[in-house]
DRENLUMDO-141086 format. One record per residue: residue in one letter; x, y, z of N, C-alpha, C in turn. Coordinates in steps of 0.001 Angstrom, whole numbers, plus 500000, padded with zeros to 6 digits. Layout:
N
LUMSE/A/X/Y/Z/X/Y/Z/X/Y/Z
...
***
This chain:
359
LUMSE/X/082512/539538/559655/083489/539193/558704/083794/540013/557054
LUMSE/X/084969/540152/556850/084976/540673/555341/084376/540435/554362
LUMSE/X/084235/541588/553541/083584/541048/552148/084401/540076/551589
LUMSE/X/085791/540342/551371/086371/539558/550702/086325/537988/551054
LUMSE/X/086588/537850/552168/086332/536582/553017/085244/535964/552553
LUMSE/X/084225/536256/552584/082748/535976/552594/083047/535586/550926
LUMSE/X/083374/536490/549792/083730/536341/548804/084358/534779/548353
LUMSE/X/085347/534776/549006/086432/533904/549008/085586/532296/549202
LUMSE/X/084938/532219/550506/083946/531310/550793/082799/530955/549527
LUMSE/X/082331/531683/549135/081126/531799/548305/081730/531082/546933
LUMSE/X/082908/531677/546679/083596/530858/545258/084029/529516/545445
LUMSE/X/084814/529242/546691/085050/527988/547131/083732/526842/547295
LUMSE/X/082528/527748/547917/081004/526731/547716/080985/526428/546632
LUMSE/X/081107/527147/545551/080924/527121/544120/081503/526226/543577
LUMSE/X/082732/526454/543791/083493/525138/542780/083242/523832/543608
LUMSE/X/083112/523593/544951/082940/522370/545615/081496/521815/545082
LUMSE/X/080338/522441/544659/079432/522051/544369/079479/521708/542958
LUMSE/X/079872/522597/541904/080043/522121/540559/080952/520713/540648
LUMSE/X/081791/520721/541089/082562/519660/541357/081666/518251/541494
LUMSE/X/080776/517979/542384/080079/517423/542866/078917/517115/541684
LUMSE/X/078588/517973/540814/077537/517801/539998/078060/517100/538421
LUMSE/X/077447/516315/537933/077808/514917/536834/077105/515899/535836
LUMSE/X/078142/516509/534793/077763/516924/533673/076403/516421/532987
LUMSE/X/075831/516959/532062/074286/516366/531921/074723/515456/530832
LUMSE/X/075646/515465/530358/075709/513940/529723/077363/513670/529459
LUMSE/X/077405/512743/530718/078848/512260/530661/079692/511163/529598
LUMSE/X/078612/511162/528333/078702/510254/527458/079455/510972/526389
LUMSE/X/079605/512194/526152/080170/512875/525354/081473/512551/524831
LUMSE/X/082479/512407/525690/083902/512217/525452/083679/511171/524986
LUMSE/X/082982/510087/525648/083276/508645/524940/082561/508772/523466
LUMSE/X/081655/509095/523329/081155/509477/521975/081963/509957/520979
LUMSE/X/082811/510871/521116/083881/511054/520014/084930/510258/519953
LUMSE/X/084814/509009/520460/086110/508064/520004/085692/506908/518985
LUMSE/X/086212/506701/518145/085498/505503/517268/085235/504466/517985
LUMSE/X/083727/504069/517279/083494/502897/517741/084053/501674/517732
LUMSE/X/083830/500412/518431/084010/499191/517930/083447/498499/517024
LUMSE/X/084289/498120/515886/083558/497756/514693/082693/496517/514816
LUMSE/X/081728/496521/515440/081136/495141/515739/079319/495645/515924
LUMSE/X/078579/494699/515100/077127/494807/515464/076938/493982/516448
LUMSE/X/076477/494462/517821/076018/493703/519188/074680/493573/518916
LUMSE/X/074115/492763/519299/072745/492277/520081/072869/492153/521752
LUMSE/X/072052/492911/522218/072214/493180/523748/070895/492229/524155
LUMSE/X/071108/491319/525283/070278/490419/525751/070427/490316/527367
LUMSE/X/069693/489946/527966/069883/489449/529272/069040/490683/529917
LUMSE/X/069662/491205/530934/069275/492025/532072/069602/492190/533446
LUMSE/X/069678/493388/533864/070117/493632/535176/068973/492956/536404
LUMSE/X/069092/491578/536189/067974/490806/537106/068900/490774/538507
LUMSE/X/068265/490575/539589/068976/490657/540903/069487/489274/541218
LUMSE/X/070389/489007/541510/070998/487566/541846/070129/486684/542443
LUMSE/X/070181/485314/542438/069213/484453/542823/069387/484596/544381
LUMSE/X/070234/485064/545289/070408/485445/546763/070241/486775/546895
LUMSE/X/069348/487259/546631/068940/488810/546998/069809/489148/548378
LUMSE/X/070065/490404/548784/070553/490999/550088/069449/491506/550256
LUMSE/X/068980/491515/551732/068088/492212/552438/068757/493822/552232
LUMSE/X/067887/494999/552689/068832/496170/552849/069738/496578/551930
LUMSE/X/069665/496142/550427/071021/496341/549509/070868/497656/548831
LUMSE/X/071287/498200/548052/071521/499115/547382/070251/499476/546321
LUMSE/X/069706/498406/545553/068740/498420/544891/067264/497811/545348
LUMSE/X/067176/497202/546478/066357/496307/546962/066478/496305/548455
LUMSE/X/065180/496775/549171/065312/496660/550693/064488/495820/551136
LUMSE/X/064391/495664/552346/063654/494667/553016/062297/494578/552731
LUMSE/X/061426/495917/552589/060150/496578/552360/059899/495803/550962
LUMSE/X/060827/495866/550059/060524/495196/548910/061171/494013/547977
LUMSE/X/061769/493391/549037/062060/492240/548586/061234/491263/547751
LUMSE/X/060339/490797/548605/059591/489910/547613/058437/490335/546449
LUMSE/X/058072/491806/546748/057452/492580/545335/058494/492495/544256
LUMSE/X/059519/492675/544267/060558/493216/543194/061192/491867/543068
LUMSE/X/061375/490595/543198/062409/489688/543449/062259/489367/541860
LUMSE/X/061463/489850/540871/061885/489595/539741/062132/490902/538590
LUMSE/X/062221/491687/539141/062076/493084/538396/063601/493340/538152
LUMSE/X/063712/494007/537059/065073/494192/536642/065706/495749/537576
LUMSE/X/066606/495354/538090/067079/496659/539047/067230/497838/538318
LUMSE/X/068051/497745/536824/068339/498748/536215/067490/498468/534775
LUMSE/X/066828/499503/534247/065653/499245/533259/066627/498866/531831
LUMSE/X/066162/497820/531160/067238/497507/530163/067038/498490/528946
LUMSE/X/066262/499500/528736/065954/500494/527650/067033/501458/528421
LUMSE/X/067462/501655/529349/068545/502436/529860/069899/502016/529736
LUMSE/X/069988/500794/529706/071226/499916/529667/071578/499994/527570
LUMSE/X/070881/500020/527101/070818/499829/525709/071098/501350/525302
LUMSE/X/070523/502277/525702/070489/503866/525607/071863/504376/525928
LUMSE/X/072545/503901/526552/073691/504470/527094/074584/503765/525942
LUMSE/X/074588/502619/525790/075440/502033/524566/075441/502789/523291
LUMSE/X/073853/503604/522635/073990/504019/521732/074493/505495/521733
LUMSE/X/073903/506202/523005/074685/507501/523027/076077/507351/523283
LUMSE/X/076443/506725/523723/078073/506589/523745/078740/505863/522548
LUMSE/X/077916/505751/521457/078541/504950/520378/079889/504014/520157
LUMSE/X/079485/502932/521235/080268/501801/521570/080691/501270/520550
LUMSE/X/079421/500566/519951/079436/500038/518763/079187/500662/517626
LUMSE/X/079376/499816/516235/078996/500469/515028/077440/500098/515233
LUMSE/X/077041/499539/515715/075158/498705/515350/075022/498373/516845
LUMSE/X/074376/498771/517448/073500/498194/518765/072009/497980/518725
LUMSE/X/071408/496694/518969/070429/496364/518711/069546/495609/520235
LUMSE/X/068694/495891/520498/068130/495195/521774/067216/493789/521723
LUMSE/X/067434/493361/522457/066376/491707/522282/065563/492279/522435
LUMSE/X/064233/492145/521658/062847/492113/522068/061951/491633/523139
LUMSE/X/062812/490150/522963/062134/489328/523618/062276/489506/525300
LUMSE/X/061245/489673/525775/061646/490075/527549/061901/488866/528272
LUMSE/X/061013/487433/527702/061189/486409/528547/062540/485964/528372
LUMSE/X/062923/485593/526967/064396/485472/526748/065469/486021/527224
LUMSE/X/065396/487047/527325/066225/487906/528482/066434/487387/529549
LUMSE/X/064992/487287/529962/065091/486485/531528/065751/485398/531936
LUMSE/X/065586/484162/531043/066088/483043/531047/067612/482907/530267
LUMSE/X/068324/483988/529735/069461/483533/529002/070693/483340/529491
LUMSE/X/070910/484331/530433/071962/483878/531678/072089/482457/531697
LUMSE/X/070820/482260/532590/070853/480985/532970/071020/479906/532051
LUMSE/X/070816/480186/530850/071193/478915/529654/071981/479015/529345
LUMSE/X/073054/480317/529067/074303/479901/528639/075206/479264/529769
LUMSE/X/074902/479729/530923/075657/478965/532340/075372/477454/532271
LUMSE/X/073931/476963/532272/073963/475781/532389/073945/474661/531209
LUMSE/X/073596/475801/529874/073512/474888/528659/072306/473821/528888
LUMSE/X/071324/474128/529787/070135/473271/529893/069048/473178/528844
LUMSE/X/069130/473946/527628/068533/474020/526700/069092/474271/525466
LUMSE/X/069824/473218/525060/071140/473761/523826/070497/474017/522675
LUMSE/X/069164/473385/522037/068914/473648/521072/068146/474718/520697
LUMSE/X/067736/475217/521667/066713/476542/521924/067856/477713/521909
LUMSE/X/068858/477582/522535/070083/478682/522480/070910/478563/521161
LUMSE/X/071186/477259/520551/071469/477398/519425/070710/478018/518505
LUMSE/X/069475/478092/517916/068341/478601/517539/068406/480003/517619
LUMSE/X/068558/480533/518562/068475/482212/519143/070083/482292/518102
LUMSE/X/070925/482001/518684/072298/482074/518294/072584/481915/516683
LUMSE/X/072055/481319/516076/071893/481294/514708/071255/482243/514031
LUMSE/X/070047/482789/514734/069114/483808/514201/070008/485095/514081
LUMSE/X/070548/485347/515498/071329/486386/515695/072718/486288/514624
LUMSE/X/073149/485534/514377/074180/485393/513045/073557/486101/511564
LUMSE/X/072385/485229/511392/071601/485503/510119/071254/487001/510185
LUMSE/X/070906/487542/511291/070608/488920/511503/071612/490332/511000
LUMSE/X/072673/489344/511200/074242/489995/510807/074923/490863/511857
LUMSE/X/074705/489970/513279/075547/490609/514543/076502/490056/514673
LUMSE/X/077615/490464/514642/079071/489947/515320/079259/489780/516510
LUMSE/X/078660/490056/517504/078769/489514/518948/077655/489520/519666
LUMSE/X/077577/489232/520752/076109/488822/521802/076777/489868/522670
LUMSE/X/076062/490692/523561/076298/491197/524591/075292/491139/525906
LUMSE/X/075612/490385/526828/074524/489685/527845/074891/490416/529266
LUMSE/X/074056/491149/529684/073810/491573/530797/073508/490500/531813
LUMSE/X/074605/490183/532692/074175/488475/533356/073386/488784/534499
LUMSE/X/073501/489918/535351/072570/490012/536370/073219/490923/537272
LUMSE/X/072582/491338/538457/073063/492308/539391/073142/492018/540841
LUMSE/X/074563/491867/541287/074286/491140/542381/074289/492192/543499
LUMSE/X/073039/492375/544052/073031/493635/545015/073974/493582/546197
LUMSE/X/073987/495108/546830/075186/494611/548291/074431/495734/548853
LUMSE/X/074754/495793/550251/074351/496525/551356/075346/498071/550821
LUMSE/X/074645/499339/551777/075197/500529/551473/076362/500935/552989
LUMSE/X/077733/500655/552490/078193/500968/553512/078551/502490/554074
LUMSE/X/078353/502804/555023/078708/504350/555491/080620/504568/556054
LUMSE/X/081030/505195/555404/082976/505571/555729/082924/506592/556713
LUMSE/X/081748/507564/556965/081773/508513/557898/081792/509930/557215
LUMSE/X/082223/510638/558240/082292/511966/557425/083912/512011/556901
LUMSE/X/084022/513029/555698/084723/513045/554946/085591/514287/555200
LUMSE/X/086947/514440/554381/087606/515689/554681/087318/517161/554154
LUMSE/X/086112/517024/554060/085523/518635/553634/084733/519126/554738
LUMSE/X/084804/518213/555916/083871/519222/557001/083937/520235/557682
LUMSE/X/085712/520979/557290/086165/522362/557717/085006/523233/556882
LUMSE/X/085110/522764/555319/084360/523613/554675/083075/523783/554989
LUMSE/X/082519/522541/555216/081190/522310/555869/080494/523162/556892
LUMSE/X/081640/523418/557761/081173/523956/558915/081341/525323/558634
LUMSE/X/082496/525759/557794/082813/527442/557872/081471/527861/556860
LUMSE/X/081039/526825/555908/080062/527687/555010/078558/527714/555880
LUMSE/X/078444/526494/556917/077349/526528/557595/077004/527497/558526
LUMSE/X/078183/527865/559500/078342/529168/560374/078354/530419/560022
LUMSE/X/079231/530864/558645/079214/531987/558219/078188/532237/556749
LUMSE/X/077571/531466/556307/076573/531453/555280/075493/530670/554945
LUMSE/X/075527/529693/556185/074295/528763/556287/074057/528293/554954
LUMSE/X/074692/527754/554518/074834/527095/553005/075500/525613/553329
LUMSE/X/076084/525179/554686/076603/524131/554564/076038/522681/554357
LUMSE/X/074436/522914/554034/074187/521358/553646/074432/521294/552178
LUMSE/X/074609/522120/551706/074937/521669/550062/076316/521279/549934
LUMSE/X/077442/521113/550764/078562/520764/550781/078652/518856/551188
LUMSE/X/079470/518053/550173/079254/516527/550290/079959/516718/551207
LUMSE/X/079627/515857/552389/080061/515699/553969/080444/514190/554249
LUMSE/X/079540/513419/553887/079488/512164/554207/079907/511368/552972
LUMSE/X/080686/509873/553601/081194/509286/552136/080404/507888/552018
LUMSE/X/079833/507179/551493/079161/505860/551125/079674/504859/550122
LUMSE/X/079660/503661/550432/080036/502907/549426/079071/501521/549034
LUMSE/X/078684/501780/548147/077776/500567/547769/078571/499239/547406
LUMSE/X/078012/498322/547671/078709/497073/547698/077858/495973/546241
LUMSE/X/077106/496867/545410/076540/496436/544290/077757/495973/543284
LUMSE/X/077235/495063/542510/078119/494754/541508/077482/494325/540154
LUMSE/X/077612/494774/538955/076961/494463/537785/077922/493460/536503
LUMSE/X/077530/492519/536559/078300/491349/535424/077870/491450/534082
LUMSE/X/078754/491739/533389/078275/491960/531672/079022/491158/530863
LUMSE/X/078836/490430/529746/079797/489354/529281/079547/489725/527756
LUMSE/X/080781/489676/527212/080672/489535/525539/081015/488223/524890
LUMSE/X/080330/487997/524113/080058/486651/523728/080105/486220/522071
LUMSE/X/081026/485335/521661/080826/485075/520168/079545/484111/520074
LUMSE/X/079003/484425/518806/077878/483937/518097/077581/482294/517432
LUMSE/X/078895/481755/517560/078967/480347/516964/078225/479186/518083
LUMSE/X/078808/479102/519497/078459/478711/520667/078032/479652/521633
LUMSE/X/078043/480808/521795/077718/481678/522872/078990/481395/523936
LUMSE/X/080212/481201/523250/081071/481498/524457/081679/482638/525146
LUMSE/X/082027/482997/526423/082480/483906/526554/083802/484332/526276
LUMSE/X/083999/485296/525495/084975/486160/525192/085665/487097/526380
LUMSE/X/084922/487577/527041/085287/488667/528033/083903/489043/529091
LUMSE/X/084632/489423/530329/083442/489873/531234/084205/491048/531725
LUMSE/X/082814/492074/532189/083246/493211/533130/082603/492575/534436
LUMSE/X/083005/493058/535374/082607/493076/536516/082354/494390/537326
LUMSE/X/081385/495444/537190/081408/496499/537725/080726/496795/538690
LUMSE/X/081630/497676/539351/081043/498166/540968/081271/499666/540803
LUMSE/X/080130/500225/541757/079949/501930/541876/080905/502764/541916
LUMSE/X/081574/501937/543066/082823/502775/543757/082389/503867/545091
LUMSE/X/082950/504532/545720/082407/505520/546737/081571/506732/546220
LUMSE/X/080586/507207/546884/079675/508285/546927/079546/509409/548175
LUMSE/X/080026/510583/547588/079884/511775/548494/078573/512118/548619
LUMSE/X/078183/512288/549491/076742/512876/549417/076779/514153/550612
LUMSE/X/075924/515634/550248/076075/516338/550653/074409/516237/551776
LUMSE/X/074313/516713/552811/073028/516725/553555/071546/516455/552590
LUMSE/X/071644/517520/551861/070498/517616/551109/069935/516541/550627
LUMSE/X/071033/515568/550193/070950/514399/549332/071133/512904/550396
LUMSE/X/070842/513126/551612/071013/512151/552610/070223/512167/553752
LUMSE/X/069496/513208/553819/068473/513292/554627/067016/513821/554273
LUMSE/X/065806/513792/555394/064755/514402/554801/064435/515990/555279
LUMSE/X/063192/516350/555518/063123/517714/556249/063372/517837/557705
LUMSE/X/063135/516956/558500/063310/516889/559641/064758/517166/559892
LUMSE/X/065809/516331/559113/067270/516675/558857/067728/518187/558735
LUMSE/X/067161/518777/557822/066877/519917/557228/066770/520733/558501
LUMSE/X/065797/520660/558934/065462/521554/559760/066313/521540/561274
LUMSE/X/067200/520452/561673/068046/519865/562585/069250/520680/562296
LUMSE/X/069783/521076/560873/071027/521797/560583/071080/522899/560704
LUMSE/X/069987/523467/561143/069731/524861/561837/070590/525240/562855
LUMSE/X/070483/524165/563694/070728/524110/564863/072406/523723/565283
LUMSE/X/072431/522629/564613/074080/521599/564720/074656/521453/563084
LUMSE/X/075744/521487/563005/076407/521096/561740/076255/520264/561247
LUMSE/X/075768/520411/559726/075194/519284/558774/076148/517737/558842
LUMSE/X/077264/518182/559085/077903/516579/559086/077854/515793/560801
LUMSE/X/076653/516652/561721/076689/515696/562535/074696/515190/562344
LUMSE/X/074428/515868/561389/072934/515216/561199/072871/513826/560760
LUMSE/X/072443/513030/561340/071868/511607/561050/071487/511449/559580
LUMSE/X/072134/510546/558552/070977/510086/557452/069773/509625/557342
LUMSE/X/068829/509922/556733/067469/509143/556426/067912/508523/556012
LUMSE/X/067446/506975/556137/067615/505377/555303/067052/505702/554384
LUMSE/X/065867/505978/553915/065266/506103/552648/066004/506771/551284
LUMSE/X/065920/508360/552232/066459/509171/551438/067922/509094/550721
LUMSE/X/068944/508190/551769/069921/507869/551652/070372/506881/550411
LUMSE/X/069432/505887/550393/069266/504804/549900/068813/505241/548665
LUMSE/X/067969/506155/548312/067510/506418/546885/068777/507161/546327
LUMSE/X/069460/508249/546902/070644/508903/546347/071804/508099/545825
LUMSE/X/071976/506965/546701/073160/505856/546423/072460/505106/545283
LUMSE/X/071514/504977/545269/070896/503797/544244/071161/504567/542603
LUMSE/X/070483/505988/542817/070603/506762/541636/071901/507065/541052
LUMSE/X/072947/507297/541887/074374/507313/541777/075071/506404/541192
LUMSE/X/074643/505166/542146/075254/503615/541343/074681/503531/539967
LUMSE/X/073817/503662/539824/073189/502952/538334/073926/503941/537401
LUMSE/X/073794/505396/537502/074514/505689/536663/076102/505769/536442
LUMSE/X/076482/505072/537559/078124/504967/537377/078296/503687/536838
LUMSE/X/077316/502625/536860/077433/501356/536474/077471/501716/534930
LUMSE/X/076256/502189/534492/076205/502343/533278/077083/503159/532631
LUMSE/X/077951/504099/533366/078884/504836/532258/080277/504018/532515
LUMSE/X/080634/503081/533549/081424/502371/533409/081402/501016/532609
LUMSE/X/080221/501057/532172/080159/499740/531346/080470/500226/529782
LUMSE/X/080055/501206/529522/080082/502044/528125/081565/502607/528106
LUMSE/X/082311/502458/529255/083642/503073/528919/084459/502042/528912
LUMSE/X/084216/501149/529621/085171/499906/529554/084884/498779/528419
LUMSE/X/083843/498770/527995/083447/498093/526238/084098/498961/525548
LUMSE/X/084461/500090/525292/084939/501213/524512/086739/501211/524597
LUMSE/X/087070/500810/525428/088526/501265/525919/089273/500544/524826
LUMSE/X/090450/500899/524775/091191/500338/523839/092053/498959/524229
LUMSE/X/091843/498638/525624/091896/497260/525889/091002/496001/525425
LUMSE/X/089748/496438/525646/088798/495844/524737/088745/495754/523727
LUMSE/X/089204/496722/522602/089558/497010/521077/090453/495549/521049
LUMSE/X/091947/495652/521889/093094/494716/521490/092360/493657/521782
LUMSE/X/091791/493352/522803/091515/491712/523269/090826/491132/522490
LUMSE/X/089510/492086/521529/088890/491418/520626/089314/490994/519233
LUMSE/X/090394/492000/519184/091139/491898/518056/092181/490092/518079
LUMSE/X/092338/490157/519156/093338/489188/519669/092804/487655/519934
LUMSE/X/091473/487746/520117/090638/486752/520279/089855/486524/518956
LUMSE/X/090141/487138/518217/089402/487016/517071/090020/485637/515949
LUMSE/X/089488/484798/515027/089829/484154/514067/090674/484793/513218
LUMSE/X/090535/486208/512655/091087/486607/511787/090637/488270/512202
LUMSE/X/091686/489217/511846/091633/490582/512349/090699/491430/510766
LUMSE/X/090115/492312/511104/089038/492626/509721/089129/494230/510077
LUMSE/X/090095/495369/509415/089530/496336/509583/089499/497169/508126
LUMSE/X/089138/498273/508154/088539/499405/507010/089285/500249/506952
LUMSE/X/089824/500572/505962/091289/501735/505783/090991/502101/504560
LUMSE/X/091564/503121/504454/091480/504225/503347/092651/503998/502435
LUMSE/X/092749/503921/501114/093527/503910/500258/093630/504902/499211
LUMSE/X/094400/505345/498431/094375/506163/496973/093448/505841/496165
LUMSE/X/092760/504534/496312/091770/504192/495541/090810/504242/495800
LUMSE/X/090842/504447/497527/089079/504441/498049/089134/503465/499003
LUMSE/X/088296/503440/499786/088269/502691/501372/088424/501262/500761
LUMSE/X/089235/500499/501488/089583/498908/501416/089355/498111/502822
LUMSE/X/088872/497198/502304/088928/495707/503945/090501/495467/503696
LUMSE/X/091036/495086/504772/092011/494245/505156/091522/493512/505943
LUMSE/X/092240/491984/505977/092276/490724/506772/093491/490176/506871
LUMSE/X/093689/490250/508534/094949/489430/509066/094899/488190/509558
LUMSE/X/095591/486803/509511/094910/485805/510064/096205/484837/509873
LUMSE/X/095996/484036/511259/096896/483218/511381/096751/481817/510240
LUMSE/X/095633/481534/509724/095176/480744/508401/094747/480998/507740
LUMSE/X/094856/480602/506486/094667/481357/505017/093023/480802/505451
LUMSE/X/092316/482106/504364/090953/482172/504680/089891/481271/503213
LUMSE/X/089162/480530/503813/088145/479434/503130/087022/480318/502209
LUMSE/X/086498/481295/503002/085189/482056/502270/085353/483314/503035
LUMSE/X/084603/484080/502281/084444/485664/502386/082845/486092/502148
LUMSE/X/082236/486694/502970/081110/487064/502804/080916/488870/503135
LUMSE/X/080262/489312/502245/079981/490933/502338/078589/491141/502032
LUMSE/X/078154/491879/503528/076446/492200/503225/076291/493407/503913
LUMSE/X/075162/493878/503488/074575/495158/504439/073985/494434/505594
LUMSE/X/074447/494826/506491/074062/494769/508026/072586/494868/508177
LUMSE/X/071844/493734/509028/070292/494283/509098/069634/494153/507959
LUMSE/X/070168/493644/506891/069111/493541/505863/068544/492253/505220
LUMSE/X/068862/491233/506127/068868/489736/506487/069516/489261/505174
LUMSE/X/069265/488463/503940/069694/487760/502970/070228/488767/501902
LUMSE/X/070860/489949/502124/071054/490759/500949/071743/490114/500045
LUMSE/X/071749/490341/498795/073119/490061/497987/074356/490437/497974
LUMSE/X/075450/489463/498181/076544/489750/498711/077317/490574/497590
LUMSE/X/078030/491181/497528/079293/491375/496473/080300/490331/496061
LUMSE/X/080016/489611/494971/080504/488516/494831/082135/488809/494200
LUMSE/X/082159/490023/493181/083654/490227/493051/084422/490783/494036
LUMSE/X/083900/491669/494921/085001/492012/495896/085184/490675/497021
LUMSE/X/084436/489616/497383/084737/488426/498021/085787/487391/496981
LUMSE/X/085571/487264/495873/086786/486733/494846/088167/487503/494905
LUMSE/X/088405/488865/494944/088746/489312/495007/089815/489666/496407
LUMSE/X/088991/489251/497535/090079/489711/498774/090004/488147/498815
LUMSE/X/089712/486788/498580/090476/485677/498765/091628/485532/497333
LUMSE/X/091525/486280/496357/092685/486129/495708/094037/486961/495875
LUMSE/X/093927/487789/497039/094737/488968/497509/095907/487967/498352
LUMSE/X/095790/486753/499058/096202/486372/499875/097826/486499/499703
LUMSE/X/098625/486464/500919/099693/486500/500548/100183/486406/502012
LUMSE/X/101569/485567/502426/102053/485182/503531/103168/486202/504021
LUMSE/X/102972/487243/505147/104141/487612/505596/104044/487364/506820
LUMSE/X/105676/486308/507296/106050/486081/508182/104986/484704/508556
LUMSE/X/104512/484924/510250/103543/483762/509947/101918/484129/509703
LUMSE/X/102091/485339/509142/100495/485579/508970/099941/485682/507433
LUMSE/X/098662/485379/507154/098269/485484/506096/097943/487154/506020
LUMSE/X/098142/487391/504858/097123/489351/504761/096702/488929/503199
LUMSE/X/095405/489717/503449/094431/490055/502429/094089/491204/502355
LUMSE/X/093887/491912/501127/093196/493135/500945/092350/493347/499529
LUMSE/X/091180/494078/499686/090628/494483/498328/089465/495376/498511
LUMSE/X/089379/496265/497490/088575/497670/497354/087138/497302/497675
LUMSE/X/086658/497952/498704/085341/497630/498374/084244/498347/497379
LUMSE/X/082959/497389/497392/082790/498352/495980/081838/499536/496555
LUMSE/X/081114/500129/495827/080292/501386/496083/079000/500961/497092
LUMSE/X/079283/501608/498472/078376/501238/499603/078135/502654/500073
LUMSE/X/076512/503109/500109/075957/504287/500534/076573/504830/502162
LUMSE/X/077357/505824/502075/077700/506637/503314/076755/506338/504446
LUMSE/X/077264/505775/505272/076427/506054/506524/075599/504547/506718
LUMSE/X/075800/503634/506180/075303/502292/505790/076048/501338/506572
LUMSE/X/075601/500376/507407/076190/499508/507976/076600/498365/507420
LUMSE/X/077660/497862/507436/078046/496749/506085/078698/495644/507263
LUMSE/X/078721/494452/507109/079019/493088/507449/080501/492646/506623
LUMSE/X/081400/492159/506916/082502/491603/506438/082443/490027/507394
LUMSE/X/081956/489105/506828/082481/487586/507588/083419/486849/506679
LUMSE/X/084468/486327/507441/085382/485308/506715/085630/483903/507910
LUMSE/X/085884/483214/506977/086016/481774/507381/087614/481482/507260
LUMSE/X/088041/480736/508459/089302/480345/508045/089364/478650/507555
LUMSE/X/090377/478216/506950/090724/476908/506478/090323/476159/507732
LUMSE/X/090507/476059/508912/090445/475189/510140/088684/475601/510769
LUMSE/X/088234/476155/509837/086667/476674/510470/086516/477904/511224
LUMSE/X/087789/478627/511848/086998/479734/512433/086541/480995/511992
LUMSE/X/085574/481487/512540/084360/482601/512056/085345/483963/512565
LUMSE/X/084943/485086/511757/085404/486061/512265/084346/486926/511264
LUMSE/X/084016/488125/511995/083156/488988/511373/083502/490801/512176
LUMSE/X/083104/491436/510854/082857/492894/511613/081897/493664/510862
LUMSE/X/081954/494653/511441/080747/495488/510950/081196/496953/510734
LUMSE/X/081247/497372/509523/081724/498976/509418/080399/499982/509100
LUMSE/X/080908/501541/508764/080151/502575/508380/081157/503095/507106
LUMSE/X/080805/503665/506217/082170/504140/505087/082081/505764/505870
LUMSE/X/083289/505948/505825/083621/507361/506965/084464/507253/508341
LUMSE/X/084395/505815/508745/085129/505524/510230/086343/504722/509719
LUMSE/X/087003/505039/508582/088312/504363/508228/089256/504926/508759
LUMSE/X/090447/504090/509627/091360/504823/510472/092599/504294/510060
***
């Protein structure tokens, strides 16, 4: 075969392999977008559903009993993704593992309302705006969708270059799903939820078989070599976990979620720039009855009373909305601070900002 043809095949191989490798950090693009102006307490966990699936993506027959109470995706990895993607202005993990394990059930059944109310009150007192609950991971089997349309490239690189095992030649799909909900902190009511699925996964022979399969590929094309169940499950599980976490961060930080939270809030609170300096604006369907400004995470820090009085005095009606605005007092750059308002009929809204993020 001519040198030019071999070079072309090598270039095609390099492009295909590069296209299948995820960047070292898929979250860099997400991090560059403005965060949602909320301080969020993350609780729950990717616990397997009450009716586990044998030979699922995250749990097989062999470990069905041994891992019944385990988290399919480490909680630290979930919080880390939210933090690295800068999804919210402030993200804090619930440190109580026992509470995390029972919180999803408590929110669904309300079987210990006093305990739940105390937890929500504590979260409010600590300066959080929302509760993000990782509800559960519904495991599902891995389905093989057969040889994909890259098999001609696999065959050509195998017969001419001997590296066809590097080309993703089979497609699989995991039926696992991760449920995540955003909840308000007055009653724990669900504001919105995400049901995340990993999607289709394309694997090369090196990702779906063992040493025996690789040796077999010397004699037959890679797409004819059967997959090793353990290797296949490990590869699909790792890809599924990575995609579920990335999808969670992307969907939470989407413009659709930003708009939905604004629509559901009792009042919309924004940090904006002005010639006089940064200021807070509030838009509400009802007049405001109270305002509180404090540094998030500092407990009962003394609020800036003059700002609160000025914001309440600034109210005016435009159409069917009440509009308020007031200049912020001096706050250190990078210091998270929370603005919380109450409406005349008892609605509560809050948001968390950092100076430098005015839009």
